[in-house]
N, C-alpha and C positions, 0 to 999 in steps of 0.2 A: 662627842666628835663635833668639830667646828663646821660652820657653814663654808661652802666654797662656791666660787663663781663658775658657772658653766657657759659653754658656747651656745648662746641662744640665737633666735631669729628676729630680734627686736630692732632691726635696723630702720624700720619704717617710722617708728615713733619712740624716741629715746626717753620720753617722759613716762612710758608705760613699761612695767616690768612683769615678768612671769616667774613666780617663785614656786619651787618644788619643796614639799615637806615630807621627810622620810623618818619614820620612827620604828624602832625594833621593840619587841615585847618578849614576854616569857615564851610565847609560842612561835614567834618569828624573830630569830636572832641575827639573820643575815641581811645586810643592806643591799646585796647585789641585785635581787629581783626588782626591788623598788627603784633602785638607781637606774637600771636599764630602762624601766618604764618612763622615768623622768626625762632621760636623754631623748627618747622618742618624742616627747612633748616640747623639746627645745626650750627648756627652762633657762632663764638668765642666771639664776642663783639657786643653789640647793642648800637645805638645812637638814642636818642629821641629828636625830634625837635618840638618846639611849634610855631616858627615863620613861616609866610607865605613865599611863594617862591620869592617875590619881595624884601624882607628885608634881612638884614645881617643874615646869617645862621651859628650860632656859632658851632653847633654840626656837621653840614656837613663839615665845614672847619676843625674841629678837626679830623674827620674821614679821610678826604682827606690827611691831613698831615701825618697820620700814615700809609697810603698805601705804600706797597712795591711791587716790581715786582713779579708777580705770585699770588698776593692776589685776593680775590673775594669780590665784592660789591653786596648786595642783597637788593632789595626794594619790597614791597608788590605790588605796582602798579607804572607804570612808571611816572604818573603825580605827585607822591610824591616828585620827584626831583624838581617840580615847575619851569620848564624851557620852553622857546619857542622851536620850532622844531630845529631852527638853533643852539641855545645854547646847546641843547641836543646832536646834532650830533658832535659838537666841543668837548663836554665832552667825548662822546663815542670814538672819535678819540684819545683823550689824554690817555684814559684808554687802548685802543688797543696798542698804541705805547709802553706803559709800561707793556704790556702783563698782564693786569689786567682783569679778567673775570667779566662781568656784567650780573646779572640775575634779571628779573622782574617776580615775581611769577604769578600774575594774567594773564598776557598776554602770559606766557610761553616762554619768551625771554631768551636766553642763548647765549651770544656771543662766547662761546667756541665751538658751534655746527655749522654745515653747514647752517642750517636754520636761526640761529642767525646772522650769517655773511650776509646772504641774506637780512634779515630784516634791518641790518645796511646799506647795500648798497641802498636799496629802500628808506629808510628814508633820507639818505644823498642826494639823487636825489630830493626828495620832499622839503627838507629843502633848498637846493640850489635854487630851483625854487621859493620858498617863498621869499627868500632873494633877488632874482633878481627882482621879481615883486615889492617889497618894494623900491628897488633902482630906478626902472623906474618911480614909482609914485612920488618919490621925485625929479626926474629929473637927478639923478646921473647916471642912466643907459644910458640915451640919450647922456649925456655929454661924457661918456666913449666911446660910439659907434661912435660919431662924431670924437673923437680924433683918432680913428682907421680907419677913412674914411668910416664908415658904417652908415646906417640909422637904428634907433632902431625899435623894433617891431618883431613879430614872422615871420619865413620864409613864403614866399608865397606858397600857395597850401596846407597848413595845418590849420585845425581848432585848437583852443587852446588845446582841449583834445588830439588831435593827436600829437601836438607838444610835449606835456608832455610825451606821450608814446614813441615818437621817441627818446627823450633825455634819457628816462629810458632804452630803448632797447640798445642804444649805450653804456650807462654806464655799464649795466650788461654784455653785450657782451665783452666789454673791460676788465671786471673783470674775464673773463674766464667762465661765466655761459653758459650752453648749450642752444641751440635753443629751445629744448623741455621745459626746465625749464623756459625760458623767456616767452614762450607762456602761460604756466600754471600760472606763477606769474602775468602777465599783462593781462591775459584773451584775448589773440590774437588768432583768429580762425585758421590761417594757417602760415606755415613756410615761405611761399612766402612773406607775409606781413611783417614778422620780417626782412627778408633780404632787403626788400624795405626801411624799416626804417634805417637799418644799412648803406645802400648805399645812403641814402638821402642827397642831397646837395641843399641848397637854390638856387632857380632860374634855376636849371638844367632842361633840356628838358625831361629827362627820369624819372622825378618824377611823371608823370601822374598815377593816380590810387592809390597813396600812402595813401591818406587821408581816412582811414577806422578806425572806432572806435574799430573794432576787427579784 
């Protein structure tokens, strides 16, 4: 189905456009629900895709080619993009570099807001972890570790869950997120535990007591 121009609210700045992307799949065959949601977002142009996420997506590519700095891309639900976590984060990074706002209506994601940026940071951590696990399973992670004089695997003293939290804490703290926000986002019981994760060094003697799920 071809794209079509919608009646938007972009009278204030003609240089900026709001694009809606609609895609049906094996489980969602009807455009209506998505199109109704796009109309409420006052999109200037809608793109309708019939292909699944793993195939060539003509309408998405057409939308992407029209994007300019300052534009907005809106989807009904984030899975309409049909991407893995890692591919999604790479796309979000590309949009961010071009100052393009991304909105997912169902999840309430808006990368122009503080919470939207926090969502991006958290998913970037999870996607990186997913990618690392895949590399390790294929042997690439261990090869890279040996090339650096290290042995693969997670740091001693941490469970797999705690290692994920440790990486998440360090990433968020490095991005300027406050200790209280880190605790709330990752469901960590005390500030002391957050600081232990921040200061954690594999094999260090002062890591005792760091392995707490909260």
